[in-house]
N, C-alpha and C positions, 0 to 999 in steps of 0.2 A: 668829520673826519677826512670827508673828501676833498676840502680844501686844503688841512693839511697837507693829504696826498699829492694835489695837486703841485703845492709847493716843492715836495722834495722828488716827485718825478716831471722829468722832463716832458715836453707837451708832445714829440716826436712819439714819446713812448706809450705813451695815453693814445693816441691818435692808430700808433699801430695794431696793441692790444684790443681797441674798439674796431678795428677794420678789419681783423685774420681772426679776430676770435667770436666776439659778442653779434657784428652786427651779421655775419654770415653763420652763424648759430639761429639766431634771431628768424633771419629767413629761409633759413631750412624747417624751422619746428612751423614756420605756416604753412610751409612748402606740405608736411607733416599731413596738418592740417587740411588744408585743402585735399589732398589724395584721398585723406580718408573719411572725406563727407558723403552723405548719402544719398550725393547726386552724383560722383565717381564711383561710388560702389556700382552704382547704377549705368556705370559706362557713359554718363553725359558727360560729354569732353570741355564742355564751358568752362567750368569754376577753374579749374587745370590750366587749361587754354591761356586764360587772362594772366593766372598766376604767374606760368611758365614766361608769358614776354614781361611780367613784371623783374624775374631772373634774370631774364638775359640782360635788360634795361639795367637793370641797379649793378649787375656784374661790370659795365662800360667803367663806373665809378669805382670798384672795390676789385679788382679781379679774382682777389679770393674766396668768393662767393660760389661759383660754379666749379671749382676744380672741390672746394669745403663740402657741398652735396655729393658730387661722386665721390667722394672721400667716405662718407655720410650713409649712402643709399647705394646700395648694389645695380638695382633698376635701375634707377636716372644714371649711372655711370654707364652699362651697358648700351643705352638707347642714347645715351649723347656721344658716347665714344662710335656708334654705328652711325649716326644721322648727320653728325657736325665734325669727326673729325676723318674718319674712313669713305664719309660721302655714302652708305649704303641706300639705295631707293627701294622698298618695299613696295609699295605700291605708286603708280607712276602718275595717276590723277589727285595726291595728294603733296600741299605744300608741304614742306620741312617741318615748319612746326607744329601745324596740325597731325605729321605724322608720327612725330616725335612724340607729343602728348597721346594720341592713338594708342601708341607702343604702351609706355608706362601703364595706362588702365587698361588694357589688356592683360599685358603681363602681371597685375598687381590680382585682377579680379577678372579675370575667364576663367 
């Protein structure tokens, strides 16, 4: 079936579907899993912090990932806009990545 589709669907369309929908949704689902894990619920920043670094790294190759997560998760969207677009600094002694992660956890579980 897949081989038949590959012969009928141009490769650029398959890549577009994968990059814009499947990969972004896969990363988003993993983000939700890490956000909902027990350590995150206990406000342990490390698991989510490391996964957010992965999200930003993957977004350099697929620029649809962060917009997809922003569209799918209001908390991520609010704090992404706050920290990376408007450059609001809530705590001066934390770098942006740690602060962004802490804000998501606090908004989710505080």
